[in-house]
All heavy atoms as an XYZ file, in Angstrom:
673
protein
N       3.994      6.563    -11.517
C       3.825      7.982    -11.574
C       5.005      8.657    -10.859
O       5.311      8.244     -9.707
C       2.491      8.417    -10.990
C       2.265      9.879    -11.031
S       0.707     10.320    -10.259
C      -0.525      9.229    -11.040
N       5.644      9.585    -11.425
C       6.770     10.232    -10.803
C       6.449     11.672    -10.441
O       5.590     12.315    -11.057
C       7.991     10.184    -11.624
C       8.607      8.774    -11.780
C       9.943      8.752    -12.477
O      10.451      9.845    -12.796
O      10.461      7.703    -12.711
N       7.070     12.261     -9.457
C       6.799     13.597     -9.068
C       8.090     14.152     -8.429
O       9.021     13.429     -8.129
C       5.666     13.709     -8.064
C       5.906     12.876     -6.833
C       6.413     13.463     -5.702
C       5.666     11.510     -6.777
C       6.627     12.756     -4.500
C       5.890     10.798     -5.638
C       6.386     11.381     -4.513
N       8.127     15.461     -8.286
C       9.377     16.070     -7.690
C       9.062     16.607     -6.285
O      10.055     16.719     -5.460
C       9.882     17.258     -8.543
O       8.745     18.138     -8.721
C      10.286     16.740     -9.929
N       7.891     16.838     -5.917
C       7.590     17.383     -4.600
C       6.444     16.450     -3.981
O       5.459     16.185     -4.595
C       7.060     18.779     -4.647
C       6.832     19.422     -3.310
C       6.374     20.758     -3.441
C       6.014     21.341     -2.012
N       5.389     22.659     -2.095
N       6.655     16.002     -2.712
C       5.648     15.183     -2.021
C       4.454     15.965     -1.691
O       4.532     17.139     -1.239
C       6.308     14.526     -0.765
N       3.268     15.442     -1.964
C       2.013     16.124     -1.550
C       1.999     16.230     -0.003
O       2.657     15.474      0.745
C       0.932     15.194     -2.024
C       1.608     14.219     -3.007
C       3.017     14.176     -2.584
N       1.123     17.145      0.464
C       0.991     17.400      1.906
C       0.597     16.178      2.723
O       1.196     15.782      3.690
C      -0.034     18.452      2.152
C       0.541     19.868      2.134
C      -0.476     20.906      2.539
O      -1.267     20.648      3.439
O      -0.484     21.878      1.862
N      -0.389     15.441      2.221
C      -0.932     14.215      2.913
C      -0.319     12.997      2.294
O      -0.997     12.227      1.641
C      -2.487     14.223      2.810
S      -3.283     15.557      3.667
N       0.966     12.848      2.580
C       1.629     11.626      2.093
C       2.423     10.995      3.189
O       2.877     11.695      4.100
C       2.503     11.990      0.923
N       2.576      9.660      3.094
C       3.326      8.971      4.060
C       4.352      8.163      3.336
O       4.004      7.343      2.504
C       2.397      8.080      5.006
C       3.190      7.321      6.042
C       2.281      6.546      6.950
O       1.066      6.844      7.024
N       2.755      5.587      7.621
N       5.630      8.286      3.714
C       6.680      7.526      3.128
C       6.579      6.083      3.578
O       6.398      5.815      4.784
C       8.034      8.148      3.473
C       9.297      7.346      3.002
C       9.287      7.387      1.418
C      10.548      7.962      3.488
N       6.544      5.191      2.703
C       6.513      3.723      2.872
C       7.848      3.149      2.652
O       8.297      3.037      1.529
C       5.399      3.066      2.049
C       5.276      1.589      2.423
C       4.013      3.778      2.234
N       8.521      2.812      3.767
C       9.935      2.267      3.678
C       9.879      0.784      3.482
O       9.539      0.023      4.374
C      10.678      2.632      4.910
O      10.848      4.009      5.033
N      10.153      0.291      2.273
C      10.247     -1.084      1.994
C      11.491     -1.391      1.093
O      11.921     -0.466      0.419
C       8.937     -1.602      1.306
C       7.781     -1.631      2.273
C       8.670     -0.820      0.059
N      11.916     -2.597      1.040
C      12.947     -2.966      0.149
C      12.532     -2.808     -1.282
O      11.333     -3.055     -1.620
C      13.434     -4.441      0.408
C      14.040     -4.605      1.728
N      15.276     -4.054      2.059
C      13.577     -5.269      2.830
C      15.553     -4.395      3.349
N      14.560     -5.100      3.841
N      13.438     -2.472     -2.215
C      13.060     -2.309     -3.605
C      12.329     -3.504     -4.177
O      11.348     -3.374     -4.971
C      14.331     -2.053     -4.321
C      15.213     -1.460     -3.302
C      14.831     -2.112     -2.011
N      12.675     -4.732     -3.792
C      12.090     -5.902     -4.372
C      10.685     -6.202     -3.770
O       9.948     -6.926     -4.359
C      12.960     -7.148     -4.193
C      13.345     -7.458     -2.749
C      12.564     -8.132     -1.835
C      14.495     -7.039     -2.098
N      13.216     -8.174     -0.606
C      14.414     -7.555     -0.726
C      15.642     -6.356     -2.401
C      15.416     -7.312      0.168
C      16.631     -6.143     -1.423
C      16.539     -6.656     -0.247
N      10.314     -5.493     -2.722
C       8.993     -5.664     -2.128
C       8.092     -4.449     -2.555
O       6.861     -4.563     -2.316
C       9.053     -5.689     -0.614
C       9.723     -6.853     -0.083
C       9.842     -6.863      1.453
O       9.896     -5.715      1.985
O       9.892     -7.866      2.059
N       8.643     -3.439     -3.168
C       7.868     -2.261     -3.419
C       6.646     -2.559     -4.286
O       5.543     -2.020     -4.003
C       8.722     -1.219     -4.130
C       8.087      0.101     -4.376
C       9.028      1.045     -5.038
N      10.277      0.486     -4.922
C      11.386      0.906     -5.554
N      11.375      1.954     -6.197
N      12.547      0.270     -5.480
N       6.763     -3.262     -5.311
C       5.600     -3.562     -6.220
C       4.487     -4.310     -5.453
O       3.355     -3.952     -5.587
C       6.036     -4.319     -7.462
O       7.102     -3.687     -8.082
C       4.939     -4.644     -8.436
N       4.818     -5.282     -4.638
C       3.824     -6.073     -3.898
C       3.137     -5.172     -2.903
O       1.920     -5.196     -2.760
C       4.497     -7.225     -3.213
C       4.960     -8.330     -4.173
S       5.609     -9.741     -3.349
C       7.064     -9.051     -2.554
N       3.922     -4.319     -2.171
C       3.304     -3.392     -1.162
C       2.462     -2.417     -1.902
O       1.340     -2.111     -1.445
C       4.434     -2.677     -0.315
C       3.830     -1.638      0.528
C       5.136     -3.767      0.549
N       2.931     -1.815     -3.006
C       2.143     -0.834     -3.694
C       0.839     -1.397     -4.184
O      -0.192     -0.819     -4.043
C       2.969     -0.284     -4.946
C       2.265      0.801     -5.674
C       3.116      1.373     -6.768
O       4.097      0.733     -7.262
N       2.742      2.575     -7.221
N       0.860     -2.637     -4.706
C      -0.360     -3.310     -5.187
C      -1.327     -3.541     -4.018
O      -2.548     -3.319     -4.163
C      -0.005     -4.582     -5.864
C      -1.271     -5.349     -6.435
C      -1.930     -4.465     -7.497
O      -1.311     -3.994     -8.405
N      -3.280     -4.329     -7.352
N      -0.824     -3.928     -2.844
C      -1.722     -4.175     -1.736
C      -2.341     -2.875     -1.246
O      -3.580     -2.883     -0.950
C      -0.917     -4.857     -0.604
C      -1.725     -5.134      0.641
C      -2.835     -6.200      0.317
N      -3.715     -6.298      1.416
C      -5.058     -6.302      1.356
N      -5.627     -6.251      0.178
N      -5.727     -6.435      2.438
N      -1.556     -1.802     -1.214
C      -2.121     -0.507     -0.802
C      -3.203     -0.021     -1.832
O      -4.286      0.442     -1.460
C      -1.017      0.573     -0.660
C      -0.092      0.300      0.485
C       1.058      1.363      0.519
C      -0.817      0.348      1.816
N      -2.958     -0.212     -3.085
C      -3.862      0.211     -4.165
C      -5.184     -0.702     -3.981
O      -6.227     -0.189     -4.144
C      -3.275     -0.020     -5.519
C      -2.148      0.963     -5.837
C      -2.581      2.379     -6.186
O      -3.807      2.557     -6.492
O      -1.767      3.290     -6.070
N      -5.031     -2.000     -3.660
C      -6.170     -2.838     -3.469
C      -7.046     -2.307     -2.305
O      -8.278     -2.542     -2.274
C      -5.761     -4.260     -3.142
C      -5.152     -5.010     -4.410
O      -5.325     -4.462     -5.451
O      -4.539     -6.064     -4.169
N      -6.366     -1.753     -1.290
C      -7.124     -1.156     -0.200
C      -7.682      0.250     -0.392
O      -8.305      0.802      0.454
C      -6.175     -1.150      1.058
C      -5.802     -2.462      1.614
C      -4.612     -2.312      2.694
C      -6.997     -3.159      2.250
N      -7.491      0.764     -1.607
C      -8.002      2.049     -1.923
C      -7.099      3.215     -1.570
O      -7.576      4.344     -1.526
N      -5.861      2.928     -1.235
C      -4.883      3.972     -0.909
C      -3.993      4.233     -2.117
O      -3.288      3.362     -2.658
C      -3.999      3.489      0.255
C      -4.859      3.175      1.498
C      -2.968      4.620      0.600
C      -4.115      2.520      2.624
N      -4.111      5.512     -2.607
C      -3.340      5.874     -3.758
C      -1.859      5.945     -3.403
O      -1.486      6.336     -2.298
C      -3.808      7.234     -4.292
C      -5.207      7.197     -4.748
C      -5.645      8.566     -5.215
N      -5.275      9.621     -4.381
C      -4.879     10.877     -4.731
N      -4.777     11.123     -5.993
N      -4.475     11.740     -3.863
N      -1.042      5.585     -4.406
C       0.436      5.577     -4.131
C       1.142      6.225     -5.345
O       0.574      6.345     -6.456
C       0.958      4.151     -3.999
O       0.733      3.392     -5.196
C       0.352      3.454     -2.802
N       2.360      6.720     -5.100
C       3.173      7.215     -6.108
C       4.630      6.737     -5.804
O       4.985      6.587     -4.655
C       3.251      8.754     -6.130
C       1.929      9.394     -6.591
C       1.998     10.856     -6.547
O       2.831     11.503     -5.978
N       1.064     11.528     -7.269
N       5.481      6.624     -6.848
C       6.882      6.310     -6.695
C       7.644      7.549     -7.114
O       7.488      8.071     -8.266
C       7.243      5.057     -7.539
C       8.727      4.741     -7.373
C       6.404      3.841     -7.078
N       8.577      8.009     -6.224
C       9.336      9.208     -6.523
C      10.451      8.835     -7.538
O      10.721      7.696     -7.824
C      10.024      9.754     -5.291
O      11.005      8.894     -4.818
N      11.110      9.836     -8.032
C      12.269      9.717     -8.921
C      13.319      8.880     -8.281
O      14.142      8.261     -8.956
C      12.727     11.054     -9.459
N      13.488      8.992     -6.935
C      14.536      8.215     -6.196
C      14.037      6.844     -5.872
O      14.775      6.088     -5.231
C      14.779      8.998     -4.876
C      15.426     10.350     -5.031
C      14.371     11.397     -5.250
O      13.173     11.200     -5.010
N      14.784     12.586     -5.738
N      12.888      6.474     -6.288
C      12.408      5.114     -6.085
C      11.683      4.872     -4.698
O      11.410      3.782     -4.372
N      11.339      5.963     -4.038
C      10.669      5.865     -2.811
C       9.138      5.798     -3.051
O       8.591      6.395     -3.868
C      10.884      7.093     -1.923
C      12.363      7.208     -1.491
C      12.586      8.494     -0.724
O      12.074      9.582     -1.159
N      13.359      8.433      0.376
N       8.489      4.883     -2.274
C       6.978      4.720     -2.382
C       6.376      5.588     -1.390
O       6.675      5.632     -0.203
C       6.728      3.270     -2.086
C       5.222      2.849     -2.106
C       4.690      3.105     -3.522
C       5.053      1.445     -1.647
N       5.422      6.408     -1.937
C       4.605      7.334     -1.063
C       3.212      6.901     -1.117
O       2.657      6.562     -2.232
C       4.685      8.725     -1.584
C       6.074      9.534     -1.236
C       5.959     10.916     -1.843
C       6.244      9.590      0.219
N       2.549      6.829     -0.012
C       1.137      6.577      0.124
C       0.468      7.954      0.280
O       0.740      8.669      1.172
C       0.749      5.641      1.276
N      -0.576      8.183     -0.546
C      -1.242      9.467     -0.554
C      -2.480      9.262      0.302
O      -3.445      8.601     -0.120
C      -1.626      9.955     -1.888
C      -0.436     10.027     -2.897
C      -0.884     10.357     -4.272
C       0.570     11.066     -2.446
N      -2.476      9.792      1.572
C      -3.610      9.568      2.462
C      -4.533     10.717      2.500
O      -4.135     11.873      2.281
C      -3.089      9.241      3.807
C      -2.190     10.261      4.472
C      -2.351      7.857      3.857
C      -1.692     10.028      5.855
N      -5.775     10.447      2.769
C      -6.765     11.456      2.902
C      -6.677     12.216      4.240
O      -6.060     11.726      5.181
C      -8.173     10.900      2.734
C      -8.306     10.184      1.332
C      -9.654      9.496      1.203
O     -10.641      9.772      1.957
O      -9.715      8.559      0.371
N      -7.351     13.311      4.357
C      -7.405     14.041      5.613
C      -8.497     13.539      6.466
O      -9.389     12.830      6.021
C      -7.575     15.554      5.346
O      -8.723     15.812      4.694
N      -8.438     13.867      7.812
C      -9.516     13.486      8.718
C      -9.500     11.983      9.073
O      -8.458     11.345      8.984
N     -10.662     11.545      9.455
C     -10.781     10.132      9.967
C     -10.448      9.118      8.877
O      -9.836      8.048      9.239
C     -12.204      9.857     10.490
C     -12.432      8.548     11.083
C     -11.584      8.274     12.322
O     -11.294      9.231     13.059
O     -11.186      7.176     12.509
N     -10.702      9.411      7.608
C     -10.323      8.492      6.536
C      -8.820      8.299      6.494
O      -8.284      7.191      6.361
C     -10.835      8.989      5.245
N      -8.109      9.386      6.739
C      -6.594      9.308      6.730
C      -6.046      8.534      7.899
O      -5.107      7.782      7.749
N      -6.745      8.611      9.037
C      -6.341      7.843     10.285
C      -6.524      6.362      9.909
O      -5.652      5.526     10.210
C      -7.107      8.270     11.447
C      -6.897      7.321     12.591
C      -6.854      9.672     11.815
N      -7.647      5.998      9.381
C      -7.885      4.611      8.983
C      -6.893      4.136      7.931
O      -6.367      2.949      8.041
C      -9.325      4.436      8.462
C      -9.654      2.995      8.120
C      -9.597      2.068      9.198
O      -9.818      2.436     10.368
N      -9.245      0.798      8.998
N      -6.606      4.934      6.952
C      -5.617      4.539      5.929
C      -4.206      4.363      6.556
O      -3.496      3.444      6.237
C      -5.539      5.610      4.843
C      -6.760      5.570      3.939
C      -6.690      6.717      2.926
O      -6.136      7.792      3.156
N      -7.353      6.475      1.774
N      -3.872      5.195      7.537
C      -2.531      5.050      8.203
C      -2.465      3.695      8.987
O      -1.454      3.018      8.959
C      -2.334      6.213      9.154
N      -3.583      3.300      9.583
C      -3.661      2.002     10.219
C      -3.465      0.891      9.263
O      -2.784     -0.116      9.469
C      -5.025      1.822     10.991
C      -5.085      2.695     12.188
C      -6.425      2.415     12.938
N      -6.624      3.389     13.941
C      -7.774      4.067     14.157
N      -8.753      3.940     13.318
N      -7.830      4.973     15.045
N      -4.099      1.018      8.084
C      -3.982     -0.033      7.029
C      -2.553     -0.063      6.547
O      -2.072     -1.189      6.349
C      -4.941      0.306      5.894
C      -6.374      0.059      6.270
C      -7.319      0.503      5.152
O      -7.161      1.515      4.510
N      -8.342     -0.301      4.944
N      -1.898      1.061      6.379
C      -0.483      1.076      5.902
C       0.400      0.383      6.976
O       1.246     -0.450      6.530
C      -0.008      2.514      5.698
C      -0.746      3.144      4.493
C       1.464      2.624      5.455
C      -0.529      4.598      4.354
N       0.209      0.643      8.248
C       0.972     -0.089      9.255
C       0.738     -1.531      9.216
O       1.670     -2.382      9.394
C       0.621      0.449     10.651
C       1.321      1.794     10.970
C       1.223      2.118     12.469
N      -0.157      2.244     12.962
C      -0.891      3.367     12.878
N      -0.350      4.404     12.425
N      -2.102      3.373     13.325
N      -0.497     -2.000      8.958
C      -0.773     -3.382      8.864
C      -0.100     -4.082      7.660
O       0.496     -5.136      7.802
C      -2.238     -3.658      8.773
O      -2.885     -3.263      9.960
N      -0.093     -3.354      6.568
C       0.554     -3.883      5.361
C       2.024     -4.020      5.584
O       2.704     -5.010      5.222
C       0.216     -3.050      4.110
C       1.114     -3.364      2.935
C      -1.210     -3.128      3.771
N       2.621     -3.000      6.146
C       4.107     -2.953      6.409
C       4.475     -4.079      7.451
O       5.482     -4.734      7.277
C       4.577     -1.653      6.942
C       4.477     -0.535      5.916
C       4.973      0.790      6.553
C       5.395     -0.831      4.715
N       3.613     -4.308      8.459
C       3.890     -5.360      9.363
C       3.888     -6.720      8.636
O       4.749     -7.541      8.976
C       2.799     -5.373     10.453
C       2.967     -6.391     11.522
C       3.989     -6.299     12.480
C       2.128     -7.513     11.511
C       4.140     -7.274     13.436
C       2.271     -8.520     12.486
C       3.306     -8.405     13.430
N       3.007     -6.919      7.738
C       2.918     -8.178      7.028
C       4.193     -8.392      6.180
O       4.650     -9.507      6.141
C       1.686     -8.132      6.100
C       1.649     -9.402      5.299
C       0.366     -9.422      4.411
N       0.411    -10.529      3.534
C       0.323    -10.414      2.204
N       0.075     -9.227      1.698
N       0.471    -11.458      1.471
N       4.687     -7.339      5.595
C       5.941     -7.542      4.697
C       7.189     -7.470      5.521
O       8.118     -8.088      5.022
C       5.834     -6.464      3.608
C       4.931     -6.846      2.498
C       3.616     -6.356      2.511
C       5.342     -7.698      1.470
C       2.731     -6.704      1.476
C       4.470     -8.025      0.441
C       3.201     -7.516      0.452
N       7.251     -6.699      6.568
C       8.511     -6.512      7.250
C       8.636     -7.176      8.613
O       9.640     -7.249      9.273
C       8.812     -4.997      7.467
C       9.044     -4.278      6.223
C       9.542     -2.877      6.417
N       8.764     -2.235      7.497
C       8.870     -0.937      7.761
N       9.703     -0.192      7.106
N       8.202     -0.407      8.785
N       7.460     -7.662      9.109
C       7.474     -8.243     10.439
C       8.281     -9.531     10.513
O       8.343    -10.361      9.612
N       8.867     -9.770     11.669
C       9.532    -10.957     11.884
C       8.545    -12.090     12.194
O       7.484    -11.819     12.814
C      10.513    -10.877     13.090
C      11.621     -9.889     12.780
C      12.544     -9.700     13.958
N      11.730     -9.449     15.099
C      12.144     -9.314     16.335
N      13.445     -9.344     16.556
N      11.383     -9.084     17.359
N       8.898    -13.325     12.004
C       8.030    -14.443     12.209
C       7.492    -14.534     13.666
O       6.313    -14.720     13.878
C       8.769    -15.723     11.805
C       7.788    -16.947     11.859
C       8.504    -18.184     11.298
N       7.591    -19.255     11.094
C       7.380    -20.194     12.067
N       8.051    -20.127     13.181
N       6.487    -21.161     11.853
N       8.386    -14.302     14.606
C       8.039    -14.371     15.993
C       7.021    -13.291     16.378
O       6.115    -13.543     17.094
N       7.245    -12.079     15.812
C       6.277    -10.952     16.019
C       4.921    -11.278     15.473
O       3.910    -10.995     16.052
C       6.799     -9.673     15.475
C       8.047     -9.165     16.167
O       8.306     -9.561     17.291
O       8.759     -8.369     15.503
N       4.931    -11.894     14.309
C       3.643    -12.273     13.634
C       2.884    -13.338     14.463
O       1.639    -13.259     14.623
C       3.853    -12.715     12.240
C       4.279    -11.604     11.342
S       4.477    -12.153      9.666
C       5.085    -10.718      8.842
N       3.671    -14.305     14.979
C       3.017    -15.385     15.814
C       2.450    -14.768     17.066
O       1.312    -15.081     17.425
C       4.077    -16.445     16.097
C       4.365    -17.202     14.813
C       3.518    -17.402     17.186
C       5.528    -18.182     14.970
N       3.178    -13.831     17.701
C       2.712    -13.195     18.946
C       1.426    -12.414     18.629
O       0.387    -12.431     19.403
C       3.736    -12.271     19.543
C       4.865    -12.992     20.087
O       4.758    -14.217     20.385
O       5.963    -12.366     20.253
N       1.431    -11.668     17.518
C       0.255    -10.911     17.105
C      -0.966    -11.819     16.855
O      -2.103    -11.562     17.321
C       0.500    -10.081     15.875
C      -0.662     -9.347     15.362
C      -1.208     -8.221     15.807
C      -1.466     -9.815     14.199
N      -2.273     -7.894     15.023
C      -2.449     -8.815     14.057
C      -1.397    -10.835     13.354
C      -3.449     -8.977     13.047
C      -2.367    -11.022     12.374
C      -3.361    -10.048     12.250
N      -0.744    -12.928     16.151
C      -1.838    -13.797     15.921
C      -2.362    -14.432     17.157
O      -3.584    -14.558     17.350
C      -1.379    -14.950     14.908
C      -2.401    -15.906     14.434
C      -3.525    -15.203     13.724
C      -1.768    -16.924     13.498
N      -1.518    -14.897     18.097
C      -1.968    -15.448     19.368
C      -2.806    -14.387     20.146
O      -3.767    -14.770     20.814
C      -0.705    -15.912     20.158
C      -0.120    -17.154     19.618
C       1.050    -17.620     20.300
O       1.684    -16.922     21.135
O       1.470    -18.772     20.119
N      -2.347    -13.167     20.134
C      -3.110    -12.116     20.891
C      -4.501    -11.927     20.236
O      -5.488    -11.701     20.905
C      -2.362    -10.806     20.924
O      -2.328    -10.201     19.678
N      -4.617    -12.133     18.926
C      -5.925    -12.016     18.249
C      -6.824    -13.177     18.665
O      -7.961    -12.983     18.824
C      -5.727    -11.970     16.766
S      -5.052    -10.534     16.090
N      -6.215    -14.330     18.812
C      -7.052    -15.494     19.181
C      -7.571    -15.365     20.654
O      -8.632    -15.798     20.960
C      -6.242    -16.791     19.097
C      -6.058    -17.266     17.703
C      -6.835    -16.921     16.596
C      -5.044    -18.121     17.199
N      -6.357    -17.554     15.473
C      -5.314    -18.306     15.827
C      -3.961    -18.796     17.743
C      -4.483    -19.087     15.023
C      -3.176    -19.594     16.949
C      -3.439    -19.747     15.635
N      -6.756    -14.806     21.507
C      -7.073    -14.589     22.885
C      -8.251    -13.613     22.974
O      -9.154    -13.742     23.811
C      -5.903    -14.097     23.754
C      -6.301    -13.716     25.098
C      -4.886    -15.180     23.834
N      -8.244    -12.571     22.203
C      -9.289    -11.502     22.215
C     -10.609    -12.071     21.849
O     -11.667    -11.621     22.280
C      -8.908    -10.295     21.288
S      -7.539     -9.398     21.945
N     -10.662    -12.975     20.914
C     -11.972    -13.432     20.300
C     -12.414    -14.590     21.087
O     -12.907    -15.360     21.425
C     -11.754    -13.875     18.872
S     -11.212    -12.457     17.872
């Protein structure tokens, strides 16, 4: 879907063009609506209020998965094991 003006409750999702489809699909699987601009930018359309806060957290997690360095991911996983 293309558009010329970004909606108010949108978050730009910066990913490489070759990852855009995978990131977009993952966000859609999580129930976060997305749009691709005419310039090829991926926008996540987030809800207002607490739902939007939760969606923003999910977006950060998805981006971490696709853009995170291996060492950062290992550190994150180790911190999760320590907490549990």
